[in-house]
C-alpha positions as CSV (number, residue, x, y, z in Angstrom):
1,M,24.3,-27.0,26.3
2,E,26.0,-26.1,23.1
3,Q,24.3,-23.1,21.4
4,P,22.7,-24.1,18.1
5,A,23.6,-21.9,15.1
6,I,20.9,-19.3,14.2
7,S,20.7,-21.0,10.8
8,D,19.9,-24.3,12.4
9,Y,16.3,-23.1,13.2
10,G,13.2,-23.6,11.1
11,F,10.4,-21.1,11.2
12,L,6.8,-21.9,12.0
13,S,4.0,-19.3,11.9
14,D,0.2,-19.0,12.2
15,C,0.3,-15.3,11.3
16,R,-0.4,-14.5,15.0
17,S,2.8,-15.8,16.5
18,G,5.9,-17.7,15.4
19,A,8.1,-20.5,16.7
20,L,11.7,-21.6,16.0
21,V,12.4,-25.4,16.0
22,G,16.0,-26.6,15.8
23,L,17.6,-29.5,13.9
24,D,17.6,-31.3,17.3
25,G,13.8,-31.2,17.4
26,S,13.6,-28.5,20.2
27,V,11.2,-25.6,20.0
28,D,13.4,-22.9,21.5
29,W,11.3,-19.8,20.8
30,W,7.5,-19.3,20.9
31,C,5.5,-16.2,22.0
32,P,2.1,-17.7,21.6
33,D,-0.2,-14.7,22.1
34,R,1.3,-12.7,19.3
35,F,4.8,-12.1,17.8
36,D,5.7,-9.3,20.3
37,S,4.2,-10.9,23.4
38,P,6.2,-12.7,26.2
39,S,7.6,-16.1,25.4
40,V,6.8,-19.4,26.9
41,F,9.9,-21.0,25.3
42,A,13.1,-18.9,25.1
43,R,16.0,-21.3,25.3
44,L,17.2,-19.4,22.2
45,L,18.3,-16.7,24.7
46,D,19.1,-18.7,27.8
47,P,19.4,-22.5,28.5
48,G,16.9,-22.3,31.4
49,A,14.2,-20.1,29.7
50,G,12.0,-23.0,28.4
51,H,11.9,-25.4,25.5
52,Y,9.9,-28.3,24.0
53,R,12.0,-31.0,22.5
54,L,10.6,-34.0,20.5
55,A,13.2,-36.1,18.8
56,P,15.0,-39.4,18.8
57,V,17.0,-40.2,21.9
58,A,19.9,-40.7,19.5
59,V,20.0,-37.1,18.3
60,G,23.6,-36.0,18.1
61,E,25.1,-39.5,18.4
62,P,27.1,-41.3,15.7
63,G,24.8,-42.5,12.9
64,H,22.2,-39.8,13.4
65,R,21.4,-37.8,10.3
66,V,18.7,-35.1,9.7
67,E,16.8,-34.1,6.5
68,R,14.1,-31.4,6.6
69,A,11.9,-29.4,4.2
70,Y,8.7,-27.4,4.2
71,S,5.7,-28.8,2.6
72,P,5.7,-26.7,-0.7
73,D,4.5,-23.1,-0.3
74,T,3.8,-23.6,3.5
75,L,5.5,-23.1,6.8
76,V,4.7,-26.7,7.8
77,L,8.0,-28.3,8.5
78,R,8.8,-32.0,8.1
79,T,12.1,-33.2,9.7
80,V,13.3,-36.8,9.1
81,H,15.7,-38.3,11.6
82,H,17.8,-41.3,10.5
83,T,19.2,-43.3,13.3
84,P,20.9,-46.7,13.5
85,E,17.7,-48.2,14.7
86,G,15.4,-46.7,12.0
87,S,14.0,-43.5,10.7
88,V,11.2,-41.3,12.0
89,A,9.6,-38.0,10.7
90,V,8.4,-35.2,12.9
91,T,6.1,-32.7,11.2
92,D,5.6,-29.3,13.0
93,A,3.2,-26.5,12.4
94,L,1.4,-23.7,14.1
95,A,-2.3,-24.5,13.4
96,A,-4.4,-22.4,11.0
97,A,-8.0,-21.7,12.0
98,A,-10.4,-24.3,10.7
99,G,-11.6,-23.4,7.2
100,A,-9.1,-20.6,6.8
101,R,-8.5,-20.1,3.1
102,G,-6.9,-17.5,0.9
103,H,-6.8,-14.1,2.6
104,D,-8.2,-15.5,5.8
105,L,-4.9,-17.2,6.7
106,G,-3.9,-16.0,10.2
107,M,-7.1,-14.0,11.0
108,E,-8.2,-16.2,13.9
109,S,-5.4,-18.5,14.8
110,P,-6.2,-21.0,17.6
111,A,-2.7,-20.7,19.1
112,V,-1.9,-24.4,18.9
113,L,1.5,-26.0,18.1
114,L,1.0,-29.3,16.3
115,R,3.7,-32.0,16.2
116,V,3.1,-35.4,14.5
117,V,5.6,-38.3,14.8
118,E,5.6,-40.9,12.0
119,G,7.6,-44.1,12.2
120,L,9.2,-44.7,8.8
121,T,11.5,-47.7,9.3
122,G,12.6,-49.9,12.2
123,R,11.8,-48.9,15.8
124,V,13.0,-45.5,17.1
125,R,13.3,-44.5,20.7
126,M,11.9,-41.0,21.1
127,A,12.4,-38.4,23.8
128,L,9.9,-35.8,24.9
129,D,11.1,-32.9,27.0
130,F,8.5,-30.2,27.8
131,A,9.7,-27.4,30.0
132,P,7.7,-24.2,29.5
133,R,8.9,-21.0,31.2
134,P,6.5,-18.1,30.7
135,E,7.3,-14.4,30.8
136,H,10.7,-14.8,29.0
137,G,11.8,-17.4,31.6
138,L,10.8,-15.5,34.7
139,L,8.1,-18.0,35.7
140,T,8.2,-21.7,36.5
141,P,4.8,-23.2,36.1
142,Y,2.9,-25.9,37.9
143,V,2.5,-28.9,35.6
144,H,-0.4,-31.2,36.4
145,E,-1.5,-34.5,34.8
146,Q,-5.1,-34.4,33.4
147,P,-7.8,-37.1,33.3
148,D,-7.5,-37.3,29.5
149,G,-3.8,-38.2,29.6
150,G,-2.5,-34.7,28.9
151,V,-0.8,-32.2,31.1
152,L,-1.7,-28.6,32.1
153,A,1.0,-26.0,32.8
154,A,0.0,-22.7,34.3
155,A,1.9,-19.7,35.6
156,G,1.1,-16.0,35.7
157,P,-0.8,-15.0,32.6
158,A,-0.3,-18.2,30.5
159,V,-2.0,-21.6,30.4
160,L,-0.6,-24.4,28.2
161,V,-2.2,-27.8,27.7
162,L,-0.1,-30.6,26.0
163,R,-1.8,-33.7,24.8
164,A,-0.5,-36.8,23.0
165,G,-2.8,-39.2,21.1
166,G,-2.7,-42.6,22.9
167,L,0.3,-41.7,25.0
168,P,-0.4,-40.7,28.7
169,L,2.0,-37.9,29.8
170,R,3.6,-37.9,33.2
171,A,4.3,-34.6,34.9
172,D,7.5,-34.2,36.9
173,R,6.9,-31.1,39.0
174,D,7.6,-28.3,36.5
175,R,8.1,-30.3,33.3
176,V,7.4,-33.5,31.3
177,H,10.3,-35.8,30.4
178,Q,9.7,-39.3,29.1
179,E,10.6,-41.7,26.4
180,F,8.5,-43.8,24.0
181,E,9.0,-46.0,20.9
182,V,7.6,-45.5,17.5
183,A,7.6,-48.3,15.0
184,A,7.4,-48.2,11.2
185,G,3.8,-47.2,10.2
186,Q,2.9,-45.9,13.7
187,T,1.8,-42.2,14.2
188,V,1.7,-40.3,17.4
189,G,0.2,-36.7,17.4
190,F,0.9,-34.0,19.9
191,D,-1.1,-30.7,20.3
192,L,0.1,-27.9,22.6
193,A,-2.5,-25.2,23.1
194,Y,-2.1,-21.8,24.7
195,A,-4.7,-19.5,26.2
196,P,-4.6,-16.5,28.5
197,A,-5.0,-17.5,32.2
198,Y,-8.3,-15.7,32.6
199,G,-10.3,-16.4,29.6
200,D,-11.6,-19.3,27.5
201,P,-9.7,-22.6,27.9
202,P,-7.0,-23.6,25.3
203,A,-8.4,-25.1,22.1
204,R,-8.2,-28.8,21.4
205,L,-7.2,-30.0,17.9
206,D,-6.7,-33.4,16.4
207,P,-3.0,-33.1,15.4
208,V,-3.2,-35.1,12.1
209,A,-6.4,-33.4,10.9
210,G,-5.0,-30.0,12.1
211,L,-1.8,-30.5,10.1
212,N,-3.8,-31.3,6.9
213,E,-6.0,-28.3,7.5
214,T,-3.0,-26.0,8.0
215,I,-1.3,-27.3,4.8
216,Q,-4.5,-26.6,2.8
217,A,-4.8,-23.1,4.3
218,W,-1.2,-22.2,3.1
219,E,-1.7,-23.8,-0.3
220,A,-4.9,-21.9,-0.8
221,F,-3.2,-18.7,0.1
222,R,-0.4,-19.3,-2.4
223,E,-3.0,-20.1,-5.1
224,V,-4.4,-16.6,-5.0
225,H,-0.9,-15.0,-5.0
226,P,0.8,-16.1,-8.2
227,Y,4.3,-14.9,-9.3
228,S,5.4,-15.0,-12.9
229,G,9.0,-13.6,-12.8
230,R,12.5,-15.0,-12.6
231,Y,13.5,-17.3,-9.7
232,P,9.9,-18.3,-8.9
233,E,10.8,-20.9,-6.2
234,L,13.0,-18.5,-4.3
235,V,10.5,-15.7,-4.5
236,R,7.7,-18.0,-3.4
237,A,9.8,-19.2,-0.4
238,S,10.6,-15.6,0.6
239,S,7.1,-14.4,0.2
240,T,5.9,-17.3,2.3
241,A,8.4,-16.2,5.0
242,L,7.1,-12.6,4.7
243,T,3.6,-13.8,5.0
244,G,4.6,-15.8,8.1
245,L,5.9,-12.5,9.7
246,T,2.6,-10.8,9.0
247,Y,0.3,-10.3,12.0
248,G,-3.0,-11.4,10.5
249,R,-5.3,-9.3,12.6
250,S,-3.9,-6.0,11.6
251,G,-1.8,-6.7,8.4
252,A,1.4,-5.3,10.0
253,V,4.6,-7.0,9.1
254,A,7.1,-7.8,11.9
255,A,10.7,-6.9,11.1
256,A,11.7,-10.3,12.5
257,L,10.4,-13.1,14.7
258,T,13.0,-12.6,17.5
259,T,14.6,-10.2,19.9
260,S,18.3,-9.8,20.9
261,L,20.0,-12.1,18.4
262,P,23.3,-10.4,18.1
263,E,24.9,-8.6,15.2
264,Q,28.2,-9.8,16.6
265,L,28.6,-12.8,19.0
266,G,29.2,-11.6,22.5
267,G,28.4,-8.0,21.5
268,E,25.9,-5.4,22.7
269,L,24.1,-4.7,19.5
270,N,21.1,-6.9,20.3
271,Y,17.7,-5.3,19.6
272,D,14.1,-6.3,19.7
273,Y,12.8,-6.6,16.1
274,R,9.3,-8.0,16.8
275,Y,7.6,-4.7,15.7
276,S,6.7,-3.1,12.4
277,W,9.0,-0.4,11.0
278,L,7.6,2.4,8.8
279,R,11.0,2.8,7.2
280,D,10.6,-0.7,5.7
281,F,7.2,0.3,4.4
282,S,7.9,1.1,0.8
283,M,10.3,-1.8,0.3
284,T,7.7,-4.1,1.9
285,M,5.0,-2.7,-0.4
286,R,7.2,-3.4,-3.4
287,A,7.8,-6.9,-2.3
288,L,4.2,-7.6,-1.7
289,W,3.3,-6.2,-5.1
290,V,5.9,-8.3,-6.8
291,A,4.8,-11.4,-5.0
292,A,1.2,-10.7,-6.2
293,C,-0.1,-9.9,-2.8
294,P,-2.2,-6.7,-3.4
295,H,-4.7,-7.6,-0.7
296,E,-1.9,-7.8,1.9
297,A,-0.4,-4.6,0.6
298,S,-3.7,-2.8,1.0
299,R,-4.1,-4.1,4.6
300,L,-0.6,-3.0,5.5
301,F,-1.4,0.4,4.1
302,A,-4.6,0.7,6.1
303,W,-2.7,-0.3,9.3
304,V,-0.2,2.5,8.7
305,T,-2.8,5.2,8.2
306,R,-4.6,4.1,11.4
307,S,-1.4,3.7,13.4
308,I,0.0,7.2,12.5
309,G,-3.2,9.0,13.4
310,R,-3.5,12.8,12.9
311,I,-0.1,14.4,12.0
312,G,1.1,16.9,14.6
313,D,4.4,18.7,15.2
314,D,6.2,15.6,16.6
315,P,8.1,13.3,14.2
316,V,6.2,10.2,13.1
317,P,7.7,7.2,15.0
318,V,9.8,4.9,12.9
319,L,8.1,1.8,14.3
320,F,4.9,0.7,16.0
321,G,3.6,-2.3,17.8
322,L,1.7,-4.8,15.6
323,Q,-1.7,-3.3,16.6
324,G,-0.4,0.3,16.2
325,E,0.9,0.8,19.7
326,R,3.2,3.8,19.8
327,D,5.0,3.5,23.2
328,I,7.2,0.4,23.0
329,S,9.8,1.6,25.5
330,E,12.8,-0.7,26.0
331,H,13.9,-2.6,29.0
332,Y,16.5,-5.2,29.8
333,C,16.1,-8.9,30.9
334,P,19.1,-9.3,33.2
335,H,18.0,-12.8,34.1
336,L,18.7,-14.1,30.6
337,D,22.2,-14.9,29.5
338,G,21.6,-13.9,25.9
339,Y,22.3,-15.9,22.7
340,A,25.9,-17.1,23.0
341,G,26.4,-14.8,26.0
342,S,25.4,-11.7,24.0
343,Q,23.9,-9.1,26.4
344,P,21.8,-7.2,27.1
345,V,18.6,-9.0,26.1
346,R,16.1,-6.3,25.2
347,I,12.3,-6.2,25.2
348,G,10.9,-3.1,23.4
349,N,12.9,-0.7,21.2
350,E,13.9,2.8,22.0
351,A,14.1,3.7,18.3
352,W,10.5,4.7,18.5
353,K,11.6,7.9,20.1
354,Q,14.2,8.8,17.5
355,R,13.9,11.5,14.9
356,Q,14.3,9.7,11.6
357,L,13.5,12.0,8.7
358,D,13.3,9.2,6.1
359,V,10.0,7.8,7.4
360,P,7.6,10.2,5.6
361,G,9.3,9.5,2.3
362,E,8.7,5.8,2.7
363,I,5.0,6.4,3.4
364,I,4.3,8.9,0.7
365,S,6.3,6.8,-1.8
366,S,4.0,3.9,-1.0
367,V,0.9,6.2,-1.5
368,W,2.3,7.0,-5.0
369,R,2.8,3.3,-5.7
370,L,-0.8,2.5,-4.7
371,R,-2.4,5.6,-6.3
372,D,-4.3,3.7,-8.9
373,Y,-6.0,1.6,-6.2
374,L,-6.6,4.5,-3.9
375,G,-8.7,6.5,-6.4
376,Q,-8.4,9.9,-8.1
377,T,-9.8,11.6,-4.9
378,F,-8.4,10.5,-1.6
379,D,-10.5,10.2,1.5
380,E,-10.1,12.7,4.3
381,E,-7.8,10.6,6.5
382,L,-5.5,9.7,3.6
383,R,-5.4,13.2,2.3
384,E,-4.6,14.6,5.8
385,M,-1.9,12.1,6.3
386,V,-0.1,12.9,3.1
387,L,-0.5,16.7,3.5
388,G,0.7,16.5,7.1
389,L,3.7,14.4,6.3
390,T,4.6,16.6,3.4
391,E,4.5,19.8,5.4
392,Q,6.5,18.2,8.2
393,V,9.3,17.3,5.7
394,A,9.2,20.8,4.3
395,C,9.8,22.2,7.8
396,T,12.3,19.7,9.1
397,W,14.4,18.3,6.3
398,Q,17.4,20.6,7.3
399,L,17.6,19.0,10.8
400,P,20.0,16.2,11.7
401,D,18.6,12.8,12.6
402,R,19.5,9.2,13.6
403,G,19.5,7.9,10.1
404,M,18.4,4.7,8.4
405,W,20.5,2.5,10.7
406,E,19.2,4.1,13.9
407,A,22.4,5.4,15.3
408,R,22.2,5.7,19.1
409,A,25.0,8.3,19.2
410,V,24.8,11.9,18.0
411,E,22.4,13.0,15.3
412,R,23.9,13.7,11.9
413,H,22.9,14.9,8.4
414,F,22.6,11.4,6.9
415,V,22.5,11.3,3.1
416,S,20.0,8.5,3.0
417,S,17.6,10.5,5.2
418,K,17.9,13.6,3.0
419,V,17.3,11.5,-0.1
420,L,14.1,10.1,1.4
421,C,13.0,13.7,2.2
422,W,13.5,14.4,-1.5
423,V,11.4,11.3,-2.2
424,A,8.6,12.6,0.1
425,M,8.5,16.0,-1.7
426,D,8.8,14.6,-5.2
427,R,6.0,12.1,-4.7
428,A,3.8,14.7,-3.0
429,V,4.2,17.0,-6.0
430,R,3.1,14.1,-8.3
431,L,0.1,13.4,-6.0
432,A,-1.0,17.1,-5.6
433,N,-4.0,16.8,-7.9
434,R,-5.5,14.2,-5.5
435,L,-4.9,16.1,-2.3
436,G,-7.4,18.9,-2.5
437,D,-7.1,22.7,-2.2
438,R,-4.4,22.7,0.5
439,A,-1.9,21.1,-1.8
440,D,0.9,23.4,-2.8
441,P,2.9,21.7,-5.5
442,R,4.9,24.8,-6.6
443,R,6.3,25.4,-3.1
444,W,6.8,21.7,-2.6
445,A,8.7,21.4,-5.9
446,A,11.0,24.3,-4.8
447,V,11.8,22.4,-1.5
448,R,12.3,19.2,-3.4
449,D,14.8,20.9,-5.7
450,E,16.6,22.5,-2.8
451,I,17.0,19.1,-1.1
452,R,18.4,17.6,-4.2
453,A,20.9,20.4,-4.8
454,T,22.0,20.1,-1.1
455,V,22.5,16.4,-1.3
456,L,24.5,16.6,-4.6
457,R,26.7,19.3,-3.1
458,E,27.1,18.1,0.5
459,G,26.7,14.4,0.2
460,W,29.4,13.9,-2.5
461,N,33.0,13.5,-1.3
462,D,35.6,14.2,-3.9
463,E,38.4,12.6,-1.8
464,I,36.4,9.3,-1.6
465,G,34.9,9.6,-5.1
466,A,31.4,8.6,-3.8
467,F,28.4,9.7,-1.9
468,T,29.2,9.0,1.8
469,A,27.2,8.3,5.0
470,S,26.6,11.9,6.0
471,F,27.4,15.5,5.0
472,G,31.1,16.2,5.4
473,S,31.9,12.5,6.2
474,T,34.5,10.3,4.7
475,E,32.7,7.2,5.9
476,L,31.1,4.9,3.2
477,D,27.6,3.7,3.8
478,A,25.9,1.0,1.7
479,S,22.6,2.9,1.9
480,A,24.0,5.0,-1.0
481,L,23.0,2.0,-3.2
482,F,19.4,2.9,-2.5
483,L,19.7,6.2,-4.4
484,P,19.0,4.8,-7.9
485,V,16.4,2.4,-6.4
486,V,14.2,5.4,-5.4
487,H,15.1,7.3,-8.6
488,F,17.1,10.1,-7.0
489,L,19.9,9.6,-9.5
490,P,20.1,7.1,-12.4
491,A,22.5,4.3,-11.8
492,T,24.2,5.3,-15.0
493,D,25.0,8.8,-13.7
494,P,28.8,9.1,-13.4
495,R,28.6,9.9,-9.7
496,M,26.4,7.0,-9.1
497,R,28.5,4.6,-11.1
498,A,31.5,5.7,-9.1
499,T,29.6,5.3,-5.8
500,I,28.5,1.8,-6.7
501,A,32.1,0.8,-7.7
502,V,33.6,2.2,-4.5
503,V,30.9,0.6,-2.3
504,E,31.4,-2.8,-4.0
505,R,35.2,-2.5,-3.7
506,E,35.4,-1.3,-0.1
507,L,32.4,-2.8,1.5
508,G,31.9,-5.9,-0.5
509,T,33.2,-9.3,0.5
510,D,34.6,-12.2,-1.6
511,D,31.4,-14.2,-1.2
512,G,29.1,-11.5,-2.6
513,L,28.0,-9.9,0.6
514,V,28.0,-6.1,1.3
515,R,28.7,-4.6,4.7
516,R,26.8,-1.4,5.7
517,F,30.0,0.4,6.8
518,S,33.8,-0.4,6.8
519,H,33.7,-1.2,10.5
520,D,30.7,-3.6,10.2
521,P,32.0,-7.1,10.9
522,A,29.3,-8.9,8.8
523,G,27.6,-8.6,5.4
524,F,24.1,-7.1,5.5
525,V,21.8,-9.2,3.4
526,L,19.5,-6.3,2.2
527,C,22.5,-4.2,1.1
528,S,23.8,-7.2,-0.9
529,F,20.5,-7.3,-2.8
530,W,20.6,-3.5,-3.3
531,L,23.9,-4.0,-5.2
532,V,22.1,-6.6,-7.4
533,E,19.5,-4.0,-8.3
534,C,22.2,-1.4,-9.0
535,L,24.1,-3.7,-11.3
536,V,20.9,-4.4,-13.3
537,L,20.3,-0.6,-13.5
538,T,23.8,0.0,-14.9
539,G,23.2,-2.6,-17.6
540,E,25.3,-5.3,-16.0
541,Q,22.7,-8.0,-16.1
542,Q,24.9,-11.1,-16.1
543,R,26.9,-9.8,-13.2
544,A,23.7,-9.0,-11.3
545,E,22.4,-12.5,-11.9
546,A,25.7,-14.1,-10.8
547,L,25.7,-11.9,-7.6
548,F,22.1,-12.7,-6.9
549,E,22.7,-16.4,-7.1
550,Q,25.8,-16.0,-4.9
551,V,23.9,-14.1,-2.2
552,V,20.9,-16.5,-2.1
553,G,23.4,-19.3,-1.5
554,H,23.9,-18.0,2.0
555,A,20.3,-18.9,3.0
556,N,19.9,-21.8,5.4
557,D,18.7,-25.2,4.1
558,L,15.1,-23.9,4.4
559,G,15.7,-20.7,2.4
560,L,15.6,-18.5,5.4
561,F,17.8,-15.5,6.1
562,S,18.8,-13.6,9.2
563,E,19.8,-9.9,9.1
564,Q,23.5,-10.3,8.6
565,I,26.0,-13.1,7.6
566,D,29.6,-13.4,8.8
567,P,31.7,-13.5,5.6
568,A,34.5,-15.4,7.5
569,G,32.5,-18.4,8.6
570,G,29.1,-18.0,7.0
571,L,27.3,-17.7,10.3
572,H,23.9,-16.0,10.3
573,L,23.8,-13.1,12.7
574,G,21.0,-10.8,13.9
575,N,17.3,-11.5,14.3
576,F,15.8,-14.4,12.4
577,P,14.1,-14.8,10.1
578,Q,14.5,-11.2,8.9
579,A,11.8,-9.6,6.8
580,L,14.1,-7.1,5.1
581,S,16.4,-9.8,3.8
582,H,13.5,-11.6,2.2
583,I,12.1,-8.3,0.9
584,G,15.5,-7.6,-0.7
585,L,15.5,-11.0,-2.4
586,I,12.0,-10.5,-3.8
587,N,12.7,-7.0,-5.1
588,A,16.1,-8.0,-6.6
589,A,14.5,-11.0,-8.4
590,W,11.9,-8.8,-10.0
591,R,14.5,-6.1,-10.9
592,I,16.3,-8.9,-12.8
593,T,13.1,-10.0,-14.4
594,D,12.0,-6.5,-15.6
595,P,14.6,-3.7,-15.1
596,T,12.0,-1.1,-16.2
597,Q,9.7,-1.6,-13.3
598,F,9.6,0.3,-10.0
């Protein structure tokens, strides 16, 4: 089987889990219990790890053509297949709960994948291929025909029931493979429901009614989240993707839907991104605020305070599970070939054990951003969290760490980490009057000023003419573009202007992308949007707008981004869809709209 490009996939979500469906009509990724649970379809990572294909028999043959689009402001995907015999539409969605509206989207998803086939013209021969493989492909289920014409697939902890309206399904040992015809004006609906093996049975939904209900739920959500800035369609699409990556029960935002999609084809930099990173916190809060999602921002903040718990001597983990789990230790799946042969395939992420000094700055910065909503006097848990994080930074900022990009080699004194330590102390000083008698703004200010002086002295490299990746290093790092975004230095400062120019010249590509480092093979989408923000802040508005439009042109046909993009061939690389890429778009669009904000 030829491996589909990452950008060939469309994203479905019920804010509990997510699925990827290809241009060929195959669902090649679905972890139905929640984003970071075991998959039942993982052909994305191995040809034999499960899939669910529903498409014309003529897919890929001469005369076959595909058009697809989301229903506006939803993650309900309609794919139209044009074949020599006629045209047919397949509409896919992960069902919303009945009656879910506004902020209720995703709170109680029924875990049902809906697919509705509509004949548009002629008569089209369709193929159904259903081959679930639970536990990331480790299990092969028994598939049994049911009295109502559906099939039940069960193995280990997972039960799946597939039904087709008016079409009896035939089981063939461990799968269903059959063909049927759809004529113009005819509709056939399929509902695939998941449930844990030892609990209530899978839900049953009418596919057509369930689709309509799901569309209404997404539309109602967008109605209470208006956006009035520049590039409204792009921002709405990215905020919808960001909503789709939000775990509705807790409010946590998953960094991406997938695990182990490679940064370089055939390489080893393949990580599990189905968790929520505290480092992304302040950027995510900015994006939610811009996209007019204050309720979601408040829920995400509440999730963070609960997940962190009482601050001790140990560093706060950089990431958590979607319900606040701390231990998400990493293991390999040697039975999976990996995307395009990229191994290892990882489940879990060892970065949770790393010391990353930037994390408190992200959190305290977000408290500062939400201060007017949190009140003049913070409650005890919030107060203790801010006090604990501030004191931890005051005691540890001089230590080396793993840095923003989670280096798995030796610890270093990363400039971006020190700058976020400065952010932590600076925002804590500003919040001191809300933190009670234990606040010590004079001492904190002294630490803040010492951090700043150290960064300006040790982080600047005269030879390079820029701030570099770490103290004493000659290596450029695009994270330097973050300095004016967090107000460490104005973008118009001569040192910052020089850094922006060097990064753009040395790390930029001809198609508007920015690599993180000189040895990075691909452009990093977030860094590209940081450059947009920096250009706005230096007064180069027209150049910023042109760059923004160039970068957004790299999205796939549905407006979705992965983490990185190969400048040579335009291939999307890394996990997909990637929250930080869409966060970067939203924040850059608002910076262009109003440079004085943030």
